[in-house]
C-alpha positions as CSV (number, residue, x, y, z in Angstrom):
1,M,15.0,23.1,13.4
2,R,13.8,19.6,12.6
3,L,12.5,18.6,16.1
4,F,8.8,18.6,15.1
5,R,9.4,16.4,12.0
6,Y,11.5,14.1,14.1
7,A,8.7,13.9,16.8
8,A,6.0,13.3,14.2
9,S,8.0,10.5,12.4
10,S,8.8,9.0,15.8
11,L,5.1,8.3,16.4
12,I,5.2,5.3,14.1
13,G,8.2,3.9,15.9
14,L,6.6,4.6,19.2
15,T,3.5,2.7,18.2
16,F,5.6,-0.3,17.2
17,C,7.6,-0.2,20.4
18,V,4.5,0.1,22.5
19,A,3.0,-2.8,20.6
20,V,6.1,-4.9,21.2
21,A,6.1,-3.9,24.8
22,A,2.4,-4.9,25.1
23,A,3.2,-8.3,23.5
24,E,5.8,-8.9,26.2
25,T,3.9,-7.3,29.1
26,P,1.1,-9.0,31.0
27,K,-2.3,-7.5,30.3
28,T,-3.8,-5.0,32.8
29,Q,-6.5,-6.6,34.8
30,P,-9.8,-5.1,34.0
31,T,-12.4,-4.1,36.5
32,P,-15.4,-6.4,36.9
33,S,-17.3,-4.3,34.4
34,G,-14.6,-4.8,31.8
35,R,-13.8,-1.1,31.8
36,L,-10.8,0.8,33.2
37,R,-11.5,2.1,36.6
38,D,-12.5,5.8,36.5
39,P,-10.9,7.8,39.3
40,A,-14.0,10.1,39.3
41,G,-16.3,7.1,39.7
42,N,-18.0,7.7,36.4
43,R,-19.9,4.5,35.5
44,S,-19.5,5.2,31.8
45,G,-15.7,4.8,32.1
46,R,-15.2,8.3,30.6
47,L,-14.4,11.5,32.6
48,R,-16.4,14.6,32.1
49,D,-14.5,17.7,31.1
50,P,-15.1,21.1,29.5
51,A,-14.8,19.5,26.0
52,S,-17.6,17.0,26.7
53,N,-21.2,17.2,25.7
54,R,-24.0,16.4,28.2
55,S,-23.8,12.7,27.7
56,G,-20.3,12.7,29.0
57,R,-18.8,11.5,25.7
58,L,-15.9,13.5,24.3
59,R,-16.6,15.4,21.2
60,D,-14.6,14.9,17.9
61,P,-11.0,16.2,18.4
62,A,-11.2,17.4,14.7
63,R,-13.1,20.4,16.1
64,L,-9.8,21.7,17.4
65,L,-8.1,21.8,13.9
66,P,-8.5,24.9,11.7
67,D,-10.7,24.4,8.7
68,Q,-7.8,25.2,6.4
69,S,-6.2,21.8,6.9
70,D,-5.9,19.8,3.7
71,L,-4.8,16.5,5.2
72,L,-6.6,15.0,8.1
73,V,-5.4,11.9,9.9
74,E,-7.5,10.6,12.8
75,V,-7.3,7.8,15.3
76,R,-10.5,7.7,17.3
77,H,-9.4,5.0,19.7
78,P,-5.6,4.9,20.1
79,R,-5.7,2.1,22.7
80,R,-7.8,0.0,20.4
81,L,-5.2,0.5,17.6
82,V,-2.3,-0.5,19.8
83,E,-4.2,-3.5,21.2
84,T,-5.1,-4.6,17.7
85,L,-1.5,-4.6,16.7
86,T,-0.4,-6.5,19.8
87,T,-2.7,-9.4,18.9
88,L,-1.0,-10.0,15.6
89,D,0.9,-13.3,15.4
90,T,3.1,-11.6,12.8
91,L,4.4,-9.2,15.4
92,K,5.2,-12.0,17.7
93,Q,7.0,-13.9,14.9
94,L,9.0,-10.8,14.0
95,Q,10.5,-10.6,17.5
96,Q,12.2,-13.9,16.9
97,F,14.3,-12.5,14.0
98,A,17.9,-11.6,14.9
99,P,17.7,-8.0,13.4
100,V,14.5,-7.3,15.3
101,R,15.9,-8.8,18.5
102,E,19.0,-6.7,18.0
103,L,16.8,-3.6,17.6
104,L,14.9,-4.5,20.8
105,D,18.1,-5.0,22.6
106,S,19.6,-1.7,21.3
107,T,20.5,1.3,23.5
108,S,17.6,3.3,22.0
109,S,15.1,0.5,22.8
110,H,16.4,0.1,26.4
111,R,16.0,3.9,26.8
112,F,12.5,3.7,25.5
113,Y,11.6,0.9,28.0
114,Q,13.2,2.8,30.8
115,L,11.3,6.0,29.8
116,L,8.0,4.0,29.7
117,A,8.7,2.6,33.1
118,Y,9.6,6.0,34.4
119,F,6.3,7.5,33.2
120,E,4.3,4.6,34.6
121,K,6.0,5.1,38.0
122,E,5.7,8.9,38.1
123,L,2.1,8.9,36.8
124,G,1.0,6.0,38.9
125,A,-0.5,3.6,36.3
126,P,0.5,1.0,33.8
127,W,0.8,2.2,30.2
128,P,-2.5,0.8,28.9
129,E,-4.4,2.8,31.5
130,L,-2.3,5.9,30.8
131,L,-2.9,5.6,27.1
132,E,-6.7,5.4,27.7
133,R,-6.7,8.4,30.1
134,L,-4.3,10.5,28.1
135,A,-5.5,9.7,24.5
136,G,-8.9,8.0,24.9
137,G,-10.7,10.9,23.3
138,G,-8.8,10.4,20.1
139,A,-5.8,11.9,18.2
140,V,-5.8,13.9,15.0
141,L,-3.2,15.5,12.7
142,G,-4.0,18.3,10.4
143,V,-1.6,19.5,7.7
144,K,-2.0,22.6,5.4
145,I,-0.6,22.0,1.9
146,G,1.4,24.8,0.3
147,P,3.9,26.6,2.6
148,N,7.3,24.9,3.3
149,P,7.4,23.5,5.9
150,A,3.7,22.7,5.8
151,P,1.9,24.0,8.9
152,S,0.8,21.0,10.9
153,L,-1.1,20.6,14.2
154,F,-1.2,17.4,16.2
155,V,-3.9,17.1,18.8
156,I,-4.3,14.4,21.5
157,Q,-7.5,14.5,23.6
158,G,-7.7,12.6,26.9
159,H,-10.1,11.9,29.7
160,D,-8.2,13.2,32.7
161,E,-7.3,16.9,32.8
162,Q,-5.1,16.6,35.9
163,L,-3.2,13.6,34.5
164,M,-2.7,15.4,31.2
165,G,-1.1,18.4,33.0
166,K,1.2,16.2,35.0
167,F,2.2,14.2,31.9
168,F,3.0,17.5,30.1
169,Q,5.3,18.7,32.8
170,L,7.0,15.3,33.1
171,G,7.5,15.1,29.4
172,L,8.9,18.6,29.3
173,K,11.4,17.7,32.0
174,V,12.5,14.6,30.0
175,V,12.9,16.8,26.9
176,E,15.1,19.3,28.7
177,Q,17.3,16.5,30.0
178,E,17.7,15.0,26.5
179,L,18.5,18.4,25.0
180,A,21.2,19.0,27.7
181,R,22.6,15.5,27.1
182,Q,22.9,16.3,23.4
183,E,24.4,19.7,24.2
184,S,21.8,21.3,22.0
185,K,21.6,25.0,21.7
186,D,17.8,24.8,21.7
187,K,16.1,25.2,25.0
188,P,12.5,25.1,26.0
189,V,11.1,28.7,26.0
190,K,7.9,29.2,28.0
191,G,5.3,31.6,26.9
192,S,1.6,32.3,27.1
193,Y,-1.3,32.7,24.7
194,E,-4.7,34.0,25.9
195,G,-3.9,32.7,29.4
196,I,-2.8,29.3,28.3
197,D,0.9,28.3,28.9
198,T,2.9,27.4,25.8
199,V,6.4,26.1,25.2
200,R,8.6,26.6,22.2
201,I,11.8,24.7,21.3
202,G,13.6,26.2,18.3
203,T,11.5,27.6,15.6
204,E,9.5,24.5,14.5
205,F,8.4,22.9,17.8
206,H,5.5,24.4,19.7
207,L,3.3,22.8,22.3
208,A,0.7,23.5,24.9
209,V,-1.8,21.8,27.2
210,A,-5.3,23.2,27.5
211,G,-7.5,21.2,29.9
212,N,-7.4,17.6,28.8
213,V,-5.9,18.3,25.4
214,L,-2.3,18.3,24.2
215,F,-1.4,20.5,21.2
216,V,1.9,20.0,19.2
217,S,2.7,22.0,16.1
218,N,5.6,23.1,13.9
219,N,4.0,26.5,13.5
220,E,3.1,29.1,16.2
221,K,0.1,30.4,14.3
222,A,-1.2,26.9,13.8
223,L,-0.9,26.2,17.6
224,H,-2.7,29.4,18.4
225,A,-5.5,28.5,15.9
226,G,-6.0,25.2,17.7
227,L,-6.1,26.9,21.1
228,D,-8.6,29.4,19.8
229,R,-11.0,26.6,18.9
230,H,-10.5,25.0,22.3
231,R,-11.4,28.3,23.9
232,G,-14.6,28.4,21.9
233,G,-13.7,31.2,19.6
234,G,-16.5,30.4,17.2
235,K,-14.2,29.8,14.3
236,K,-14.8,27.0,11.9
237,S,-12.9,23.7,12.3
238,M,-12.3,20.5,10.4
239,A,-15.3,19.1,12.1
240,D,-17.5,21.6,10.2
241,I,-16.2,20.7,6.7
242,P,-18.9,19.0,4.7
243,G,-16.4,16.9,2.8
244,V,-15.2,15.4,6.1
245,H,-18.7,14.5,7.1
246,A,-19.4,13.0,3.6
247,A,-16.2,11.0,3.8
248,A,-17.2,9.5,7.2
249,K,-20.4,8.2,5.5
250,L,-18.6,7.0,2.4
251,L,-16.2,4.8,4.5
252,P,-17.2,1.8,6.6
253,P,-17.8,2.7,10.3
254,D,-15.2,2.6,13.1
255,P,-11.8,2.5,11.3
256,L,-8.6,2.1,13.3
257,V,-7.1,5.0,11.4
258,S,-8.8,7.3,8.9
259,F,-7.4,9.8,6.3
260,W,-8.9,12.7,4.4
261,L,-7.2,14.6,1.6
262,N,-8.6,17.8,0.0
263,M,-8.0,17.3,-3.7
264,E,-9.2,20.9,-4.5
265,T,-6.0,22.2,-2.9
266,V,-3.8,19.5,-4.4
267,R,-5.0,20.5,-7.9
268,K,-3.9,24.0,-7.2
269,T,-0.2,23.0,-6.9
270,P,2.1,24.2,-9.8
271,E,2.7,20.7,-11.1
272,A,-0.9,19.6,-11.0
273,D,-2.1,21.2,-14.3
274,A,0.0,18.8,-16.4
275,V,-0.9,15.8,-14.4
276,Y,-4.7,16.1,-13.9
277,K,-5.6,17.6,-17.2
278,N,-7.8,15.6,-19.6
279,P,-6.2,13.9,-22.7
280,P,-4.2,14.7,-24.7
281,R,-1.5,14.9,-22.0
282,D,2.1,15.9,-22.5
283,D,3.2,12.4,-21.5
284,P,1.3,9.7,-23.4
285,N,2.5,7.0,-20.9
286,Q,0.4,8.7,-18.2
287,T,-2.7,8.2,-20.3
288,V,-2.0,4.6,-21.2
289,L,-0.9,3.5,-17.7
290,F,-2.7,5.7,-15.2
291,G,-5.3,7.7,-17.2
292,H,-8.3,6.4,-15.2
293,Y,-6.8,7.4,-11.9
294,L,-5.6,10.8,-13.1
295,D,-9.1,11.5,-14.4
296,L,-10.6,10.5,-11.1
297,L,-8.2,12.6,-9.0
298,G,-8.9,15.5,-11.4
299,R,-12.6,15.4,-10.6
300,T,-13.1,14.3,-7.0
301,P,-13.3,17.0,-4.3
302,Y,-11.5,14.7,-1.8
303,V,-10.1,11.2,-1.3
304,C,-10.6,9.4,2.0
305,A,-9.2,6.1,3.4
306,G,-9.7,3.9,6.4
307,V,-7.8,0.9,8.0
308,Y,-9.8,-1.9,9.4
309,P,-9.1,-5.3,11.1
310,E,-10.5,-8.2,9.1
311,K,-10.3,-12.0,9.8
312,G,-7.0,-11.8,11.5
313,G,-5.6,-9.3,8.9
314,F,-6.2,-5.8,7.7
315,V,-8.0,-4.1,4.9
316,T,-7.2,-0.5,3.8
317,T,-9.9,1.0,1.7
318,F,-9.6,4.2,-0.3
319,R,-12.8,5.9,-1.4
320,A,-13.8,8.9,-3.6
321,P,-17.2,10.4,-4.3
322,R,-16.7,10.2,-8.1
323,G,-16.9,7.2,-10.4
324,R,-17.7,6.2,-13.9
325,D,-20.3,8.9,-14.4
326,G,-18.7,12.1,-15.7
327,M,-15.4,10.4,-16.7
328,G,-13.6,11.7,-19.8
329,L,-11.8,10.0,-22.6
330,D,-9.7,7.9,-20.2
331,Q,-12.8,5.7,-19.7
332,L,-12.3,4.4,-23.3
333,L,-9.0,2.8,-22.3
334,H,-9.5,1.7,-18.7
335,V,-13.1,1.3,-17.7
336,P,-15.6,-1.2,-19.1
337,P,-19.1,-0.1,-20.1
338,P,-21.9,-0.5,-17.5
339,G,-22.9,-4.2,-17.2
340,K,-19.6,-5.5,-18.5
341,P,-17.1,-7.3,-16.2
342,G,-14.0,-5.2,-15.3
343,S,-11.6,-8.1,-15.1
344,R,-11.5,-11.9,-15.7
345,P,-10.9,-14.4,-12.9
346,L,-7.3,-14.6,-11.5
347,L,-5.2,-17.4,-12.9
348,E,-4.0,-19.6,-10.0
349,P,-1.8,-22.5,-11.2
350,K,0.1,-24.6,-8.6
351,N,2.6,-22.6,-6.6
352,V,1.4,-19.3,-7.9
353,L,3.4,-16.3,-6.6
354,Y,1.6,-13.4,-8.2
355,S,-1.5,-13.1,-10.4
356,E,-3.1,-10.1,-12.1
357,S,-6.2,-9.6,-14.1
358,S,-6.9,-6.2,-15.7
359,F,-9.0,-4.2,-18.2
360,L,-7.0,-2.2,-20.8
361,D,-8.5,-1.7,-24.2
362,I,-5.3,-1.2,-26.2
363,S,-7.3,-1.1,-29.4
364,R,-8.4,2.4,-28.5
365,I,-4.7,3.5,-28.7
366,W,-5.1,3.3,-32.4
367,T,-8.8,3.8,-33.1
368,E,-9.0,6.9,-30.7
369,R,-5.5,8.1,-31.2
370,D,-6.6,11.6,-32.5
371,R,-8.6,12.1,-29.2
372,L,-6.3,10.5,-26.7
373,F,-3.0,12.0,-27.9
374,N,-1.7,15.3,-29.3
375,E,-0.7,15.9,-32.9
376,K,3.0,15.2,-32.3
377,Q,2.3,11.9,-30.5
378,V,-0.2,10.8,-33.2
379,Q,2.5,11.4,-35.8
380,A,5.0,9.4,-33.9
381,L,2.5,6.5,-33.5
382,E,1.6,6.4,-37.2
383,K,5.3,6.6,-38.1
384,F,6.1,3.7,-35.9
385,D,3.2,1.7,-37.4
386,K,4.6,2.2,-40.9
387,Q,8.2,1.4,-39.9
388,S,7.1,-1.7,-38.0
389,I,6.3,-3.7,-41.2
390,P,9.8,-5.2,-41.8
391,F,10.3,-5.8,-38.1
392,M,6.8,-7.3,-37.7
393,T,7.4,-9.6,-40.7
394,G,4.7,-7.9,-42.7
395,A,2.2,-7.2,-40.0
396,K,1.3,-3.7,-38.7
397,V,1.1,-2.6,-35.1
398,N,-2.4,-1.2,-35.7
399,K,-3.7,-4.6,-36.8
400,L,-2.4,-6.3,-33.6
401,L,-3.9,-3.6,-31.4
402,T,-7.4,-3.7,-33.0
403,R,-7.6,-7.5,-32.9
404,T,-7.3,-7.6,-29.1
405,K,-10.0,-7.5,-26.5
406,P,-9.6,-5.3,-23.3
407,Y,-8.8,-8.2,-21.0
408,Y,-5.4,-9.4,-20.1
409,R,-3.9,-11.5,-17.3
410,F,-0.4,-12.0,-16.0
411,V,0.8,-14.8,-13.7
412,A,4.1,-15.8,-12.1
413,V,4.7,-19.2,-10.4
414,H,7.4,-21.2,-8.8
415,Q,8.2,-24.4,-10.8
416,P,10.2,-26.8,-8.6
417,K,11.5,-28.8,-11.4
418,A,13.2,-27.4,-14.5
419,S,12.5,-28.9,-17.9
420,Y,16.3,-29.3,-18.4
421,K,18.7,-31.9,-16.9
422,T,21.0,-28.9,-16.1
423,T,19.8,-27.1,-13.0
424,P,20.3,-23.4,-13.1
425,K,22.4,-22.0,-10.2
426,I,19.7,-19.3,-9.6
427,S,16.1,-20.2,-9.9
428,I,13.8,-17.7,-11.7
429,P,10.0,-18.0,-11.5
430,A,8.0,-18.9,-14.6
431,F,5.6,-16.3,-15.9
432,A,3.0,-15.9,-18.6
433,L,0.8,-13.3,-20.3
434,V,-2.7,-14.2,-21.5
435,W,-4.5,-11.7,-23.7
436,E,-8.1,-12.1,-24.9
437,L,-8.7,-11.6,-28.7
438,R,-11.4,-10.1,-30.9
439,E,-10.0,-11.8,-34.0
440,P,-8.4,-15.0,-32.7
441,E,-7.5,-16.5,-36.0
442,A,-6.0,-13.4,-37.6
443,F,-4.2,-12.3,-34.5
444,G,-2.8,-15.8,-33.9
445,K,-1.4,-16.1,-37.4
446,S,0.2,-12.7,-37.2
447,M,1.7,-13.2,-33.8
448,E,3.0,-16.6,-34.6
449,T,4.8,-15.2,-37.7
450,I,6.3,-12.5,-35.6
451,L,7.4,-14.7,-32.7
452,R,8.8,-17.4,-35.0
453,G,10.8,-14.7,-36.8
454,A,12.1,-13.3,-33.5
455,A,13.1,-16.8,-32.3
456,L,14.9,-17.4,-35.6
457,L,17.0,-14.2,-35.0
458,A,17.7,-15.1,-31.4
459,G,18.4,-18.7,-32.3
460,A,21.3,-17.7,-34.5
461,Q,23.3,-16.8,-31.5
462,A,21.7,-18.9,-28.7
463,K,21.2,-22.0,-30.9
464,L,17.5,-22.3,-29.9
465,K,15.8,-25.5,-30.8
466,L,12.2,-25.4,-32.1
467,V,9.8,-27.7,-30.2
468,E,6.2,-28.1,-31.4
469,E,3.6,-30.3,-29.8
470,K,-0.2,-30.8,-29.6
471,Y,-1.5,-30.4,-26.1
472,Q,-5.2,-30.9,-25.4
473,G,-6.0,-29.8,-29.0
474,C,-3.8,-26.7,-28.9
475,N,-0.6,-26.2,-31.0
476,V,2.2,-25.2,-28.6
477,V,5.2,-23.7,-30.2
478,G,8.2,-23.5,-28.0
479,Y,12.0,-23.2,-28.0
480,R,14.7,-24.8,-25.8
481,F,18.3,-24.0,-25.2
482,P,20.8,-26.8,-26.1
483,E,22.5,-28.3,-23.0
484,D,25.6,-29.5,-24.8
485,Q,26.7,-26.0,-25.8
486,P,27.9,-23.2,-23.6
487,L,26.5,-19.7,-23.8
488,K,28.9,-16.8,-23.3
489,N,28.2,-14.6,-20.3
490,D,25.6,-17.0,-18.8
491,V,27.8,-18.2,-15.9
492,N,24.8,-19.0,-13.7
493,D,23.0,-21.0,-16.4
494,L,20.0,-18.7,-16.2
495,R,18.9,-19.8,-19.7
496,F,17.8,-23.1,-18.3
497,N,15.0,-21.4,-16.4
498,F,13.4,-20.7,-19.8
499,S,11.7,-22.6,-22.6
500,P,9.7,-19.7,-24.2
501,C,6.6,-20.7,-26.0
502,F,3.1,-19.6,-27.2
503,T,-0.2,-21.0,-28.1
504,R,-3.9,-20.1,-28.5
505,V,-6.8,-21.4,-26.4
506,G,-10.0,-20.3,-28.1
507,D,-10.0,-16.5,-28.1
508,Q,-7.0,-16.3,-25.7
509,F,-3.4,-16.0,-26.7
510,I,-0.8,-17.3,-24.2
511,W,2.9,-16.2,-24.2
512,C,4.8,-18.2,-21.6
513,S,8.4,-18.4,-20.3
514,T,8.2,-22.2,-19.9
515,I,6.4,-25.0,-21.8
516,E,5.4,-26.6,-18.5
517,L,3.5,-23.6,-17.3
518,C,1.9,-23.2,-20.7
519,R,0.5,-26.7,-20.5
520,E,-1.0,-26.0,-17.1
521,L,-2.6,-22.7,-18.3
522,V,-4.1,-24.5,-21.3
523,G,-5.9,-26.8,-18.9
524,I,-7.1,-23.9,-16.7
525,L,-8.4,-21.8,-19.6
526,Q,-10.2,-24.7,-21.1
527,K,-11.9,-25.5,-17.8
528,E,-12.8,-21.9,-17.3
529,G,-14.7,-21.6,-20.6
530,T,-15.6,-18.5,-22.5
531,T,-18.7,-17.1,-20.7
532,P,-18.7,-13.4,-21.6
533,T,-19.8,-12.3,-18.2
534,R,-17.2,-14.2,-16.2
535,G,-15.0,-12.2,-13.9
536,A,-15.6,-9.3,-11.4
537,A,-16.6,-5.7,-11.5
538,S,-13.1,-4.5,-10.5
539,V,-11.1,-3.0,-13.4
540,S,-8.0,-4.7,-12.0
541,R,-7.2,-7.4,-9.5
542,S,-3.8,-8.5,-8.3
543,R,-2.7,-10.8,-5.6
544,L,0.6,-12.0,-4.0
545,Y,0.5,-15.5,-2.6
546,A,2.6,-16.4,0.5
547,S,2.4,-20.2,-0.2
548,G,4.1,-19.7,-3.6
549,A,6.7,-17.4,-2.1
550,V,7.6,-20.0,0.5
551,A,7.9,-22.7,-2.2
552,Y,10.3,-20.4,-4.2
553,L,12.3,-19.4,-1.1
554,R,13.0,-23.0,-0.4
555,T,14.8,-23.4,-3.7
556,I,17.3,-20.6,-2.7
557,E,17.4,-21.7,1.0
558,D,21.2,-22.4,0.9
559,L,21.8,-19.0,-0.7
560,L,19.9,-17.3,2.1
561,V,21.7,-19.3,4.8
562,T,25.1,-18.2,3.3
563,R,24.0,-14.6,3.1
564,I,22.8,-14.5,6.7
565,T,25.9,-16.3,7.9
566,L,28.1,-13.7,6.3
567,D,26.0,-10.6,7.2
568,Q,25.3,-11.5,10.8
569,A,28.5,-13.4,11.5
570,V,26.6,-16.4,12.9
571,T,27.0,-20.1,12.5
572,P,25.4,-21.9,9.6
573,K,23.1,-23.7,12.1
574,K,21.8,-20.4,13.5
575,A,21.5,-18.9,10.0
576,R,19.4,-21.9,8.9
577,G,17.2,-21.3,12.0
578,Q,16.7,-17.7,10.9
579,V,15.7,-18.9,7.4
580,K,13.1,-21.3,8.9
581,L,11.7,-18.4,10.9
582,L,11.5,-16.3,7.7
583,L,9.7,-19.1,5.9
584,D,7.2,-19.5,8.7
585,L,6.6,-15.7,8.8
586,V,6.1,-15.5,5.0
587,R,3.7,-18.5,5.1
588,H,1.6,-16.9,7.8
589,L,1.2,-13.7,5.8
590,G,-1.2,-15.5,3.5
591,A,-2.3,-13.3,0.6
592,F,-1.9,-9.6,-0.2
593,S,-4.4,-8.3,-2.7
594,L,-5.2,-5.1,-4.5
595,E,-8.7,-4.4,-6.1
596,P,-9.8,-1.1,-7.6
597,Q,-13.4,-0.6,-8.6
598,F,-15.1,2.2,-10.5
599,K,-18.8,2.3,-9.6
600,D,-21.3,4.7,-11.2
601,K,-21.0,7.4,-8.5
602,T,-18.0,6.3,-6.4
603,F,-14.6,4.8,-6.6
604,Q,-13.2,2.2,-4.2
605,Y,-9.7,0.7,-3.9
606,D,-9.1,-2.1,-1.4
607,I,-5.8,-3.3,-0.2
608,R,-6.2,-6.5,1.8
609,L,-3.8,-8.6,3.9
610,Q,-5.3,-12.0,4.7
611,P,-3.0,-14.1,6.9
612,E,-3.1,-17.9,6.5
613,K,-5.4,-19.6,9.0
């Protein structure tokens, strides 16, 4: 029986549909006080009920979840969440796209609107007021990790007990009709628990209404546990868990949605031992790529998160009550010492698409190899180092590793004009890697020898032409493809997106896919300077830029028009209109950024969407 999982997953779609309905529906007129009218005449705008304290404010619905829950998801103000979504310009723009309009005009969508209108008519109020009265006390989901399926309990707390009972009976009637329409063998089976009416459909869908609270679960025992707490059985709940209280203090106040995950339970799962162990790990890639996060998750008692509106966009912040203090060997690779910057400034050339700046001390891969890796892995690394001499034209891998600093940056940009007369049929963004060096002269000479040798081997088949130039005091070494000679298998002329090159700017080595981008980066790095403290505390920063994406999409606009014309069977004119809408939407998205930060006692990871003003 998958009805409970279907119902839970439908909540996301329901929220979207309600948001779309709100965007198309006139706003409910407020009372003079600005609050919804309270049928009981309560000036506070909240109804008193058995679950209320003396002030008339509803208590935390998390008190109704068993304290064994390992995942807690909470929406304190469901109406605020929906109304925040409805004000998004992005949502309004999405409605103009043919696929979205098709979805809104679908049979399922029409059924939803009909169902919404039916509930409004039968319950005697528009949906915003119903949402406030039926869920204004908050909604929570608790999940227990371990059994399969994981026992889950979803609780919605309202203000109006009478309305909740009527909504429950009406909803049950609709479900019965839908099951009959689908000719399902499952039928609602009524029952009772400690004087409270319950309903079961199949084996994994259980629900009940107690006062002003609706309970939905995939497990009968979990439903009973929630009802016990509503009856005041004296048993502990999620509202009594110290970690939940600590998480609320760690997060900024008043999130739209909050999450709490018990890492103590996660680490007890069978596969956790190999993942969250300290170095050496069975997989060395885990240590090099994700060691700092695995160390954190192996120590923290919980992870929490919150979603917040911010300057027309959203920020989702993940927090943990552990940080740099107490970190193991993974700190050597991924986290700077106290007082040192975690990452350098983001590189932002013209038409930038993506920029990343991170801390990764790859020199430690060699100098601390006996501590970071097991004996077999160390032997493989040392063997590779010895065998690399012919391939690296005399240099050793360990020399290259130990001559680098722990700061690297990557950037991808749209370049509207290719450096060739031949225009490639498919445009590929230019990109570059910039790595800071401990021994600039020695590293530069070794890497130049290696890259020249690699280009010589590649040039034998692709006929690459060496191009050297002095640019603002830097020796730029690059390679170009001849335009008067065909290259087998390159039917789209992709090679003319590239003129690979490298150079050094002070203590920074640049490897770039085009000479034009390399010149621009030389100017940016020279202007930036070499102040040791430049940068931010975050160990990594990355950002996607909508403006650069729009500039790139314009170069493939005809390709997009053709694709939409064929896929949607519309005229080229309508397809071009869809592409214009797409470009406007992408432009409005602004910037999407990621920023993790290891503080002494805590960890913070912010995901931010900042729409264009």
